Biopython code that builds the backbone (N, CA, C, O; Angstrom):
import numpy as np
from Bio.PDB.StructureBuilder import StructureBuilder

atoms = [
    (1, "MET", "N", (72.248, -3.658, 47.660)),
    (1, "MET", "CA", (71.787, -2.579, 46.806)),
    (1, "MET", "C", (72.050, -1.246, 47.505)),
    (1, "MET", "O", (71.982, -1.147, 48.730)),
    (2, "ASP", "N", (72.356, -0.218, 46.695)),
    (2, "ASP", "CA", (72.547, 1.123, 47.242)),
    (2, "ASP", "C", (71.691, 2.108, 46.449)),
    (2, "ASP", "O", (70.974, 1.718, 45.527)),
    (3, "LYS", "N", (71.772, 3.381, 46.814)),
    (3, "LYS", "CA", (70.922, 4.395, 46.196)),
    (3, "LYS", "C", (71.170, 4.500, 44.694)),
    (3, "LYS", "O", (70.223, 4.665, 43.925)),
    (4, "GLU", "N", (72.425, 4.409, 44.267)),
    (4, "GLU", "CA", (72.730, 4.476, 42.837)),
    (4, "GLU", "C", (72.055, 3.341, 42.072)),
    (4, "GLU", "O", (71.577, 3.533, 40.954)),
    (5, "GLN", "N", (72.021, 2.176, 42.675)),
    (5, "GLN", "CA", (71.350, 1.043, 42.029)),
    (5, "GLN", "C", (69.846, 1.274, 41.961)),
    (5, "GLN", "O", (69.196, 0.881, 40.992)),
    (6, "LEU", "N", (69.295, 1.910, 42.990)),
    (6, "LEU", "CA", (67.875, 2.256, 42.942)),
    (6, "LEU", "C", (67.611, 3.208, 41.776)),
    (6, "LEU", "O", (66.644, 3.030, 41.035)),
    (7, "LEU", "N", (68.466, 4.216, 41.612)),
    (7, "LEU", "CA", (68.285, 5.193, 40.548)),
    (7, "LEU", "C", (68.417, 4.556, 39.166)),
    (7, "LEU", "O", (67.756, 4.985, 38.220)),
    (8, "LYS", "N", (69.254, 3.551, 39.046)),
    (8, "LYS", "CA", (69.442, 2.864, 37.768)),
    (8, "LYS", "C", (68.424, 1.753, 37.560)),
    (8, "LYS", "O", (68.277, 1.245, 36.448)),
    (9, "GLY", "N", (67.718, 1.371, 38.622)),
    (9, "GLY", "CA", (66.774, 0.261, 38.562)),
    (9, "GLY", "C", (65.539, 0.585, 37.740)),
    (9, "GLY", "O", (65.246, 1.745, 37.449)),
    (10, "ARG", "N", (64.837, -0.448, 37.380)),
    (10, "ARG", "CA", (63.573, -0.326, 36.659)),
    (10, "ARG", "C", (62.506, -1.060, 37.452)),
    (10, "ARG", "O", (62.751, -2.149, 37.972)),
    (11, "CYS", "N", (61.347, -0.478, 37.545)),
    (11, "CYS", "CA", (60.237, -1.138, 38.222)),
    (11, "CYS", "C", (59.809, -2.362, 37.418)),
    (11, "CYS", "O", (59.725, -2.323, 36.191)),
    (12, "GLN", "N", (59.544, -3.435, 38.134)),
    (12, "GLN", "CA", (59.104, -4.683, 37.518)),
    (12, "GLN", "C", (57.579, -4.755, 37.547)),
    (12, "GLN", "O", (56.947, -4.136, 38.404)),
    (13, "PRO", "N", (56.985, -5.502, 36.623)),
    (13, "PRO", "CA", (55.525, -5.671, 36.694)),
    (13, "PRO", "C", (55.128, -6.198, 38.071)),
    (13, "PRO", "O", (55.719, -7.156, 38.569)),
    (14, "CYS", "N", (54.137, -5.576, 38.674)),
    (14, "CYS", "CA", (53.767, -5.905, 40.056)),
    (14, "CYS", "C", (53.209, -7.315, 40.203)),
    (14, "CYS", "O", (53.397, -7.959, 41.236)),
    (15, "GLU", "N", (52.529, -7.787, 39.178)),
    (15, "GLU", "CA", (52.001, -9.131, 39.241)),
    (15, "GLU", "C", (53.165, -10.099, 39.046)),
    (15, "GLU", "O", (53.931, -9.972, 38.091)),
    (16, "GLY", "N", (53.291, -11.043, 39.929)),
    (16, "GLY", "CA", (54.324, -12.060, 39.790)),
    (16, "GLY", "C", (55.661, -11.725, 40.419)),
    (16, "GLY", "O", (56.623, -12.466, 40.220)),
    (17, "ILE", "N", (55.762, -10.622, 41.180)),
    (17, "ILE", "CA", (57.047, -10.317, 41.812)),
    (17, "ILE", "C", (57.117, -10.850, 43.239)),
    (17, "ILE", "O", (58.057, -10.546, 43.972)),
    (18, "GLY", "N", (56.145, -11.627, 43.625)),
    (18, "GLY", "CA", (56.175, -12.220, 44.956)),
    (18, "GLY", "C", (55.223, -11.533, 45.902)),
    (18, "GLY", "O", (54.138, -11.092, 45.523)),
    (19, "SER", "N", (55.659, -11.455, 47.142)),
    (19, "SER", "CA", (54.803, -10.866, 48.164)),
    (19, "SER", "C", (55.397, -9.542, 48.646)),
    (19, "SER", "O", (56.542, -9.207, 48.344)),
    (20, "ALA", "N", (54.595, -8.810, 49.394)),
    (20, "ALA", "CA", (55.044, -7.532, 49.948)),
    (20, "ALA", "C", (56.197, -7.754, 50.918)),
    (20, "ALA", "O", (56.321, -8.813, 51.533)),
    (21, "MET", "N", (57.037, -6.731, 51.038)),
    (21, "MET", "CA", (58.177, -6.777, 51.956)),
    (21, "MET", "C", (57.705, -6.760, 53.400)),
    (21, "MET", "O", (56.677, -6.171, 53.733)),
    (22, "SER", "N", (58.473, -7.414, 54.236)),
    (22, "SER", "CA", (58.271, -7.295, 55.674)),
    (22, "SER", "C", (58.948, -6.004, 56.138)),
    (22, "SER", "O", (59.712, -5.391, 55.391)),
    (23, "LEU", "N", (58.670, -5.608, 57.344)),
    (23, "LEU", "CA", (59.327, -4.429, 57.915)),
    (23, "LEU", "C", (60.841, -4.598, 57.888)),
    (23, "LEU", "O", (61.563, -3.658, 57.554)),
    (24, "GLN", "N", (61.320, -5.771, 58.231)),
    (24, "GLN", "CA", (62.766, -6.032, 58.252)),
    (24, "GLN", "C", (63.370, -5.948, 56.857)),
    (24, "GLN", "O", (64.505, -5.495, 56.707)),
    (25, "GLN", "N", (62.647, -6.368, 55.849)),
    (25, "GLN", "CA", (63.142, -6.280, 54.477)),
    (25, "GLN", "C", (63.135, -4.836, 53.984)),
    (25, "GLN", "O", (64.008, -4.447, 53.208)),
    (26, "ALA", "N", (62.175, -4.047, 54.418)),
    (26, "ALA", "CA", (62.040, -2.668, 53.954)),
    (26, "ALA", "C", (63.033, -1.715, 54.617)),
    (26, "ALA", "O", (63.426, -0.720, 54.008)),
    (27, "GLU", "N", (63.439, -1.996, 55.834)),
    (27, "GLU", "CA", (64.295, -1.051, 56.576)),
    (27, "GLU", "C", (65.591, -0.688, 55.852)),
    (27, "GLU", "O", (65.938, 0.493, 55.834)),
    (28, "PRO", "N", (66.330, -1.630, 55.253)),
    (28, "PRO", "CA", (67.545, -1.216, 54.537)),
    (28, "PRO", "C", (67.254, -0.278, 53.364)),
    (28, "PRO", "O", (68.064, 0.595, 53.053)),
    (29, "TYR", "N", (66.119, -0.452, 52.723)),
    (29, "TYR", "CA", (65.745, 0.439, 51.627)),
    (29, "TYR", "C", (65.415, 1.831, 52.147)),
    (29, "TYR", "O", (65.722, 2.827, 51.492)),
    (30, "MET", "N", (64.791, 1.907, 53.323)),
    (30, "MET", "CA", (64.464, 3.207, 53.910)),
    (30, "MET", "C", (65.721, 4.037, 54.142)),
    (30, "MET", "O", (65.683, 5.264, 54.048)),
    (31, "ALA", "N", (66.820, 3.381, 54.441)),
    (31, "ALA", "CA", (68.077, 4.082, 54.677)),
    (31, "ALA", "C", (68.620, 4.726, 53.397)),
    (31, "ALA", "O", (69.470, 5.613, 53.463)),
    (32, "MET", "N", (68.135, 4.286, 52.244)),
    (32, "MET", "CA", (68.633, 4.787, 50.963)),
    (32, "MET", "C", (67.858, 5.993, 50.447)),
    (32, "MET", "O", (68.301, 6.646, 49.502)),
    (33, "ILE", "N", (66.723, 6.299, 51.042)),
    (33, "ILE", "CA", (65.902, 7.422, 50.581)),
    (33, "ILE", "C", (65.749, 8.414, 51.725)),
    (33, "ILE", "O", (65.513, 8.026, 52.870)),
    (34, "GLU", "N", (65.885, 9.693, 51.406)),
    (34, "GLU", "CA", (65.891, 10.734, 52.432)),
    (34, "GLU", "C", (64.500, 11.256, 52.763)),
    (34, "GLU", "O", (63.706, 11.566, 51.875)),
    (35, "ASP", "N", (64.224, 11.344, 54.050)),
    (35, "ASP", "CA", (63.036, 12.020, 54.573)),
    (35, "ASP", "C", (61.706, 11.371, 54.195)),
    (35, "ASP", "O", (60.658, 12.006, 54.312)),
    (36, "TRP", "N", (61.731, 10.133, 53.749)),
    (36, "TRP", "CA", (60.491, 9.398, 53.507)),
    (36, "TRP", "C", (60.107, 8.717, 54.804)),
    (36, "TRP", "O", (60.969, 8.322, 55.589)),
    (37, "GLN", "N", (58.820, 8.583, 55.024)),
    (37, "GLN", "CA", (58.298, 7.923, 56.217)),
    (37, "GLN", "C", (57.582, 6.638, 55.802)),
    (37, "GLN", "O", (56.892, 6.598, 54.784)),
    (38, "MET", "N", (57.756, 5.605, 56.594)),
    (38, "MET", "CA", (57.045, 4.363, 56.343)),
    (38, "MET", "C", (55.775, 4.353, 57.184)),
    (38, "MET", "O", (55.795, 4.701, 58.364)),
    (39, "VAL", "N", (54.686, 3.957, 56.571)),
    (39, "VAL", "CA", (53.400, 3.893, 57.252)),
    (39, "VAL", "C", (52.991, 2.425, 57.334)),
    (39, "VAL", "O", (52.670, 1.796, 56.326)),
    (40, "GLU", "N", (53.009, 1.894, 58.559)),
    (40, "GLU", "CA", (52.573, 0.533, 58.842)),
    (40, "GLU", "C", (53.217, -0.513, 57.937)),
    (40, "GLU", "O", (52.595, -1.531, 57.637)),
    (41, "ALA", "N", (54.448, -0.280, 57.500)),
    (41, "ALA", "CA", (55.193, -1.198, 56.630)),
    (41, "ALA", "C", (54.424, -1.536, 55.349)),
    (41, "ALA", "O", (54.657, -2.575, 54.732)),
    (42, "LYS", "N", (53.504, -0.643, 54.956)),
    (42, "LYS", "CA", (52.700, -0.884, 53.751)),
    (42, "LYS", "C", (52.841, 0.223, 52.719)),
    (42, "LYS", "O", (52.473, 0.047, 51.558)),
    (43, "GLN", "N", (53.371, 1.358, 53.140)),
    (43, "GLN", "CA", (53.424, 2.526, 52.261)),
    (43, "GLN", "C", (54.570, 3.423, 52.716)),
    (43, "GLN", "O", (54.920, 3.448, 53.896)),
    (44, "ILE", "N", (55.145, 4.153, 51.773)),
    (44, "ILE", "CA", (56.076, 5.218, 52.124)),
    (44, "ILE", "C", (55.476, 6.527, 51.645)),
    (44, "ILE", "O", (54.758, 6.570, 50.646)),
    (45, "GLU", "N", (55.782, 7.595, 52.374)),
    (45, "GLU", "CA", (55.230, 8.897, 52.014)),
    (45, "GLU", "C", (56.226, 9.996, 52.329)),
    (45, "GLU", "O", (57.080, 9.868, 53.205)),
    (46, "LYS", "N", (56.085, 11.074, 51.585)),
    (46, "LYS", "CA", (56.945, 12.237, 51.793)),
    (46, "LYS", "C", (56.179, 13.480, 51.378)),
    (46, "LYS", "O", (55.441, 13.471, 50.394)),
    (47, "VAL", "N", (56.365, 14.551, 52.143)),
    (47, "VAL", "CA", (55.784, 15.841, 51.807)),
    (47, "VAL", "C", (56.906, 16.746, 51.311)),
    (47, "VAL", "O", (57.882, 16.996, 52.019)),
    (48, "PHE", "N", (56.751, 17.225, 50.095)),
    (48, "PHE", "CA", (57.719, 18.139, 49.497)),
    (48, "PHE", "C", (57.172, 19.559, 49.606)),
    (48, "PHE", "O", (56.026, 19.817, 49.238)),
    (49, "SER", "N", (57.984, 20.470, 50.106)),
    (49, "SER", "CA", (57.613, 21.886, 50.128)),
    (49, "SER", "C", (57.807, 22.448, 48.725)),
    (49, "SER", "O", (58.763, 22.107, 48.028)),
    (50, "THR", "N", (56.888, 23.310, 48.328)),
    (50, "THR", "CA", (56.988, 23.942, 47.019)),
    (50, "THR", "C", (56.868, 25.453, 47.182)),
    (50, "THR", "O", (56.399, 25.941, 48.210)),
    (51, "LYS", "N", (57.296, 26.186, 46.159)),
    (51, "LYS", "CA", (57.268, 27.638, 46.213)),
    (51, "LYS", "C", (55.834, 28.168, 46.214)),
    (51, "LYS", "O", (55.511, 29.147, 46.887)),
    (52, "ASN", "N", (54.993, 27.496, 45.443)),
    (52, "ASN", "CA", (53.606, 27.929, 45.282)),
    (52, "ASN", "C", (52.828, 26.798, 44.621)),
    (52, "ASN", "O", (53.362, 25.709, 44.409)),
    (53, "PHE", "N", (51.585, 27.056, 44.301)),
    (53, "PHE", "CA", (50.736, 26.035, 43.700)),
    (53, "PHE", "C", (51.259, 25.592, 42.332)),
    (53, "PHE", "O", (51.229, 24.404, 42.011)),
    (54, "VAL", "N", (51.736, 26.540, 41.531)),
    (54, "VAL", "CA", (52.247, 26.205, 40.195)),
    (54, "VAL", "C", (53.461, 25.284, 40.310)),
    (54, "VAL", "O", (53.590, 24.331, 39.542)),
    (55, "ASP", "N", (54.342, 25.561, 41.257)),
    (55, "ASP", "CA", (55.506, 24.696, 41.473)),
    (55, "ASP", "C", (55.062, 23.292, 41.888)),
    (55, "ASP", "O", (55.629, 22.296, 41.439)),
    (56, "ALA", "N", (54.056, 23.224, 42.740)),
    (56, "ALA", "CA", (53.538, 21.914, 43.166)),
    (56, "ALA", "C", (52.986, 21.144, 41.969)),
    (56, "ALA", "O", (53.239, 19.947, 41.831)),
    (57, "MET", "N", (52.237, 21.820, 41.110)),
    (57, "MET", "CA", (51.676, 21.164, 39.931)),
    (57, "MET", "C", (52.769, 20.758, 38.938)),
    (57, "MET", "O", (52.710, 19.674, 38.359)),
    (58, "ASN", "N", (53.753, 21.618, 38.744)),
    (58, "ASN", "CA", (54.863, 21.265, 37.849)),
    (58, "ASN", "C", (55.605, 20.039, 38.351)),
    (58, "ASN", "O", (55.960, 19.159, 37.567)),
    (59, "PHE", "N", (55.839, 19.978, 39.651)),
    (59, "PHE", "CA", (56.512, 18.812, 40.229)),
    (59, "PHE", "C", (55.634, 17.572, 40.092)),
    (59, "PHE", "O", (56.134, 16.493, 39.777)),
    (60, "ALA", "N", (54.345, 17.714, 40.323)),
    (60, "ALA", "CA", (53.424, 16.585, 40.143)),
    (60, "ALA", "C", (53.490, 16.065, 38.710)),
    (60, "ALA", "O", (53.454, 14.856, 38.483)),
    (61, "ASN", "N", (53.585, 16.974, 37.750)),
    (61, "ASN", "CA", (53.690, 16.552, 36.346)),
    (61, "ASN", "C", (55.003, 15.842, 36.062)),
    (61, "ASN", "O", (55.036, 14.911, 35.257)),
    (62, "GLN", "N", (56.085, 16.262, 36.705)),
    (62, "GLN", "CA", (57.354, 15.555, 36.551)),
    (62, "GLN", "C", (57.248, 14.136, 37.117)),
    (62, "GLN", "O", (57.767, 13.182, 36.536)),
    (63, "ILE", "N", (56.573, 14.016, 38.249)),
    (63, "ILE", "CA", (56.378, 12.696, 38.851)),
    (63, "ILE", "C", (55.528, 11.821, 37.929)),
    (63, "ILE", "O", (55.769, 10.619, 37.814)),
    (64, "THR", "N", (54.542, 12.420, 37.280)),
    (64, "THR", "CA", (53.702, 11.675, 36.337)),
    (64, "THR", "C", (54.555, 11.053, 35.238)),
    (64, "THR", "O", (54.342, 9.898, 34.867)),
    (65, "GLU", "N", (55.513, 11.804, 34.716)),
    (65, "GLU", "CA", (56.385, 11.277, 33.662)),
    (65, "GLU", "C", (57.210, 10.091, 34.156)),
    (65, "GLU", "O", (57.361, 9.097, 33.445)),
    (66, "ILE", "N", (57.742, 10.197, 35.371)),
    (66, "ILE", "CA", (58.515, 9.094, 35.948)),
    (66, "ILE", "C", (57.612, 7.880, 36.151)),
    (66, "ILE", "O", (57.974, 6.758, 35.797)),
    (67, "ALA", "N", (56.445, 8.117, 36.719)),
    (67, "ALA", "CA", (55.510, 7.024, 37.010)),
    (67, "ALA", "C", (55.099, 6.295, 35.736)),
    (67, "ALA", "O", (55.024, 5.066, 35.721)),
    (68, "GLU", "N", (54.836, 7.032, 34.683)),
    (68, "GLU", "CA", (54.461, 6.408, 33.420)),
    (68, "GLU", "C", (55.622, 5.610, 32.840)),
    (68, "GLU", "O", (55.422, 4.503, 32.338)),
    (69, "ALA", "N", (56.832, 6.159, 32.903)),
    (69, "ALA", "CA", (58.006, 5.454, 32.381)),
    (69, "ALA", "C", (58.258, 4.159, 33.147)),
    (69, "ALA", "O", (58.684, 3.159, 32.569)),
    (70, "GLU", "N", (57.991, 4.186, 34.456)),
    (70, "GLU", "CA", (58.232, 3.011, 35.302)),
    (70, "GLU", "C", (56.996, 2.110, 35.401)),
    (70, "GLU", "O", (57.087, 0.993, 35.909)),
    (71, "ASP", "N", (55.860, 2.579, 34.927)),
    (71, "ASP", "CA", (54.585, 1.865, 35.064)),
    (71, "ASP", "C", (54.322, 1.503, 36.526)),
    (71, "ASP", "O", (53.906, 0.392, 36.855)),
    (72, "HIS", "N", (54.582, 2.485, 37.385)),
    (72, "HIS", "CA", (54.359, 2.336, 38.829)),
    (72, "HIS", "C", (53.888, 3.700, 39.324)),
    (72, "HIS", "O", (54.611, 4.689, 39.206)),
    (73, "HIS", "N", (52.697, 3.755, 39.870)),
    (73, "HIS", "CA", (52.025, 5.038, 40.068)),
    (73, "HIS", "C", (51.752, 5.351, 41.539)),
    (73, "HIS", "O", (51.112, 4.569, 42.242)),
    (74, "PRO", "N", (52.248, 6.511, 41.998)),
    (74, "PRO", "CA", (51.986, 6.946, 43.372)),
    (74, "PRO", "C", (50.655, 7.675, 43.470)),
    (74, "PRO", "O", (50.028, 7.994, 42.460)),
    (75, "ASP", "N", (50.240, 7.929, 44.686)),
    (75, "ASP", "CA", (49.117, 8.827, 44.945)),
    (75, "ASP", "C", (49.719, 10.194, 45.236)),
    (75, "ASP", "O", (50.639, 10.312, 46.046)),
    (76, "LEU", "N", (49.204, 11.223, 44.578)),
    (76, "LEU", "CA", (49.704, 12.584, 44.738)),
    (76, "LEU", "C", (48.621, 13.451, 45.360)),
    (76, "LEU", "O", (47.458, 13.401, 44.960)),
    (77, "HIS", "N", (49.025, 14.252, 46.350)),
    (77, "HIS", "CA", (48.110, 15.142, 47.050)),
    (77, "HIS", "C", (48.682, 16.566, 46.958)),
    (77, "HIS", "O", (49.629, 16.914, 47.663)),
    (78, "VAL", "N", (48.096, 17.368, 46.087)),
    (78, "VAL", "CA", (48.594, 18.711, 45.828)),
    (78, "VAL", "C", (47.919, 19.713, 46.762)),
    (78, "VAL", "O", (46.698, 19.716, 46.922)),
    (79, "SER", "N", (48.740, 20.559, 47.371)),
    (79, "SER", "CA", (48.256, 21.667, 48.192)),
    (79, "SER", "C", (48.897, 22.947, 47.675)),
    (79, "SER", "O", (49.708, 22.922, 46.750)),
    (80, "TYR", "N", (48.528, 24.043, 48.274)),
    (80, "TYR", "CA", (49.011, 25.346, 47.810)),
    (80, "TYR", "C", (50.534, 25.415, 47.740)),
    (80, "TYR", "O", (51.086, 25.854, 46.731)),
    (81, "ARG", "N", (51.221, 24.988, 48.802)),
    (81, "ARG", "CA", (52.682, 25.073, 48.826)),
    (81, "ARG", "C", (53.337, 23.757, 49.214)),
    (81, "ARG", "O", (54.396, 23.744, 49.841)),
    (82, "SER", "N", (52.706, 22.650, 48.839)),
    (82, "SER", "CA", (53.312, 21.347, 49.116)),
    (82, "SER", "C", (52.718, 20.274, 48.216)),
    (82, "SER", "O", (51.650, 20.439, 47.626)),
    (83, "LEU", "N", (53.441, 19.186, 48.136)),
    (83, "LEU", "CA", (52.986, 18.016, 47.391)),
    (83, "LEU", "C", (53.330, 16.788, 48.231)),
    (83, "LEU", "O", (54.497, 16.519, 48.515)),
    (84, "LYS", "N", (52.303, 16.057, 48.617)),
    (84, "LYS", "CA", (52.499, 14.828, 49.374)),
    (84, "LYS", "C", (52.447, 13.656, 48.394)),
    (84, "LYS", "O", (51.542, 13.557, 47.565)),
    (85, "VAL", "N", (53.442, 12.771, 48.510)),
    (85, "VAL", "CA", (53.533, 11.612, 47.643)),
    (85, "VAL", "C", (53.419, 10.356, 48.498)),
    (85, "VAL", "O", (54.189, 10.166, 49.439)),
    (86, "ASP", "N", (52.458, 9.506, 48.167)),
    (86, "ASP", "CA", (52.275, 8.204, 48.828)),
    (86, "ASP", "C", (52.597, 7.127, 47.805)),
    (86, "ASP", "O", (52.090, 7.149, 46.684)),
    (87, "ILE", "N", (53.449, 6.181, 48.202)),
    (87, "ILE", "CA", (53.815, 5.101, 47.286)),
    (87, "ILE", "C", (53.614, 3.760, 47.975)),
    (87, "ILE", "O", (54.036, 3.560, 49.114)),
    (88, "THR", "N", (52.967, 2.854, 47.271)),
    (88, "THR", "CA", (52.792, 1.475, 47.710)),
    (88, "THR", "C", (52.640, 0.612, 46.467)),
    (88, "THR", "O", (52.351, 1.122, 45.385)),
    (89, "THR", "N", (52.829, -0.662, 46.616)),
    (89, "THR", "CA", (52.570, -1.577, 45.511)),
    (89, "THR", "C", (51.172, -2.122, 45.726)),
    (89, "THR", "O", (50.974, -3.090, 46.461)),
    (90, "HIS", "N", (50.206, -1.491, 45.078)),
    (90, "HIS", "CA", (48.804, -1.831, 45.284)),
    (90, "HIS", "C", (48.528, -3.308, 45.055)),
    (90, "HIS", "O", (47.759, -3.915, 45.800)),
    (91, "ALA", "N", (49.144, -3.894, 44.034)),
    (91, "ALA", "CA", (48.885, -5.302, 43.699)),
    (91, "ALA", "C", (49.318, -6.254, 44.815)),
    (91, "ALA", "O", (48.804, -7.368, 44.925)),
    (92, "LEU", "N", (50.267, -5.806, 45.642)),
    (92, "LEU", "CA", (50.753, -6.646, 46.745)),
    (92, "LEU", "C", (50.175, -6.251, 48.090)),
    (92, "LEU", "O", (50.310, -6.988, 49.066)),
    (93, "GLY", "N", (49.536, -5.098, 48.148)),
    (93, "GLY", "CA", (49.013, -4.620, 49.419)),
    (93, "GLY", "C", (50.106, -4.221, 50.390)),
    (93, "GLY", "O", (49.926, -4.302, 51.605)),
    (94, "GLY", "N", (51.240, -3.789, 49.855)),
    (94, "GLY", "CA", (52.362, -3.396, 50.705)),
    (94, "GLY", "C", (53.516, -2.898, 49.859)),
    (94, "GLY", "O", (53.332, -2.473, 48.719)),
    (95, "LEU", "N", (54.703, -2.958, 50.432)),
    (95, "LEU", "CA", (55.890, -2.414, 49.783)),
    (95, "LEU", "C", (56.635, -3.451, 48.959)),
    (95, "LEU", "O", (56.651, -4.642, 49.271)),
    (96, "SER", "N", (57.257, -2.946, 47.888)),
    (96, "SER", "CA", (58.162, -3.756, 47.074)),
    (96, "SER", "C", (59.354, -2.878, 46.698)),
    (96, "SER", "O", (59.355, -1.675, 46.960)),
    (97, "GLU", "N", (60.344, -3.475, 46.097)),
    (97, "GLU", "CA", (61.506, -2.706, 45.643)),
    (97, "GLU", "C", (61.078, -1.595, 44.687)),
    (97, "GLU", "O", (61.701, -0.534, 44.659)),
    (98, "ASN", "N", (60.034, -1.824, 43.912)),
    (98, "ASN", "CA", (59.530, -0.800, 42.988)),
    (98, "ASN", "C", (59.262, 0.524, 43.695)),
    (98, "ASN", "O", (59.542, 1.590, 43.147)),
    (99, "ASP", "N", (58.725, 0.459, 44.898)),
    (99, "ASP", "CA", (58.380, 1.680, 45.634)),
    (99, "ASP", "C", (59.617, 2.507, 45.935)),
    (99, "ASP", "O", (59.587, 3.735, 45.862)),
    (100, "PHE", "N", (60.691, 1.836, 46.269)),
    (100, "PHE", "CA", (61.928, 2.535, 46.623)),
    (100, "PHE", "C", (62.647, 3.054, 45.380)),
    (100, "PHE", "O", (63.285, 4.105, 45.425)),
    (101, "ILE", "N", (62.546, 2.323, 44.275)),
    (101, "ILE", "CA", (63.077, 2.812, 43.004)),
    (101, "ILE", "C", (62.362, 4.103, 42.630)),
    (101, "ILE", "O", (63.006, 5.093, 42.283)),
    (102, "LEU", "N", (61.038, 4.097, 42.700)),
    (102, "LEU", "CA", (60.259, 5.282, 42.358)),
    (102, "LEU", "C", (60.578, 6.445, 43.296)),
    (102, "LEU", "O", (60.728, 7.577, 42.837)),
    (103, "ALA", "N", (60.682, 6.191, 44.583)),
    (103, "ALA", "CA", (61.006, 7.250, 45.552)),
    (103, "ALA", "C", (62.368, 7.873, 45.244)),
    (103, "ALA", "O", (62.510, 9.095, 45.270)),
    (104, "ALA", "N", (63.354, 7.053, 44.958)),
    (104, "ALA", "CA", (64.699, 7.566, 44.660)),
    (104, "ALA", "C", (64.670, 8.429, 43.403)),
    (104, "ALA", "O", (65.326, 9.469, 43.352)),
    (105, "LYS", "N", (63.920, 8.010, 42.397)),
    (105, "LYS", "CA", (63.846, 8.776, 41.156)),
    (105, "LYS", "C", (63.082, 10.083, 41.356)),
    (105, "LYS", "O", (63.428, 11.097, 40.750)),
    (106, "ILE", "N", (62.063, 10.071, 42.184)),
    (106, "ILE", "CA", (61.331, 11.304, 42.501)),
    (106, "ILE", "C", (62.249, 12.277, 43.231)),
    (106, "ILE", "O", (62.283, 13.464, 42.907)),
    (107, "ASP", "N", (62.987, 11.781, 44.208)),
    (107, "ASP", "CA", (63.940, 12.640, 44.923)),
    (107, "ASP", "C", (64.959, 13.243, 43.974)),
    (107, "ASP", "O", (65.288, 14.425, 44.083)),
    (108, "GLN", "N", (65.462, 12.445, 43.047)),
    (108, "GLN", "CA", (66.487, 12.914, 42.121)),
    (108, "GLN", "C", (65.956, 14.009, 41.200)),
    (108, "GLN", "O", (66.634, 15.011, 40.974)),
    (109, "VAL", "N", (64.760, 13.827, 40.674)),
    (109, "VAL", "CA", (64.210, 14.859, 39.784)),
    (109, "VAL", "C", (63.962, 16.150, 40.557)),
    (109, "VAL", "O", (64.154, 17.238, 40.013)),
    (110, "ARG", "N", (63.542, 16.048, 41.805)),
    (110, "ARG", "CA", (63.327, 17.265, 42.597)),
    (110, "ARG", "C", (64.648, 17.958, 42.878)),
    (110, "ARG", "O", (64.743, 19.183, 42.806)),
    (111, "LYS", "N", (65.656, 17.180, 43.195)),
    (111, "LYS", "CA", (66.983, 17.742, 43.468)),
    (111, "LYS", "C", (67.531, 18.439, 42.216)),
    (111, "LYS", "O", (68.148, 19.500, 42.313)),
    (112, "ASP", "N", (67.308, 17.846, 41.057)),
    (112, "ASP", "CA", (67.807, 18.403, 39.801)),
    (112, "ASP", "C", (67.106, 19.681, 39.406)),
    (112, "ASP", "O", (67.672, 20.476, 38.656)),
    (113, "THR", "N", (65.888, 19.911, 39.884)),
    (113, "THR", "CA", (65.128, 21.090, 39.477)),
    (113, "THR", "C", (65.113, 22.200, 40.517)),
    (113, "THR", "O", (64.558, 23.270, 40.267)),
    (114, "GLU", "N", (65.698, 21.971, 41.651)),
    (114, "GLU", "CA", (65.699, 23.017, 42.697)),
    (114, "GLU", "C", (66.816, 24.006, 42.459)),
    (114, "GLU", "O", (66.978, 24.952, 43.229)),
]
sb = StructureBuilder()
sb.init_structure("model")
sb.init_model(0)
sb.init_chain("A")
sb.init_seg("    ")
for serial, (resi, resn, name, xyz) in enumerate(atoms, 1):
    if name == "N":
        sb.init_residue(resn, " ", resi, " ")
    sb.init_atom(name, np.array(xyz, "f"), 0.0, 1.0, " ", f" {name:<3s}", serial, name[0])
structure = sb.get_structure()
């Protein structure tokens, strides 16, 4: 799989997709997404700089649309000039391909609006 496949991918229902990825399984996916950090092989996170609070909220709303379309929801932490995004597959207690699909799509929408 490559980044283009992630962008074209669709998140699968979390129930029934197996178990969470191991660190070794997640590492190739990490190479496909820019500037995301893995936390204890259970979550990925990224802090996006924004122009101001309104830009942060607008970006959060764009992420909401992606999350709803994919039925896979990140945790969003809005600050005055940044937006932190945490992604994990809650149903598995760790990472799945869904997390990387969502991260790639979030990166793409931000790139398209900058």
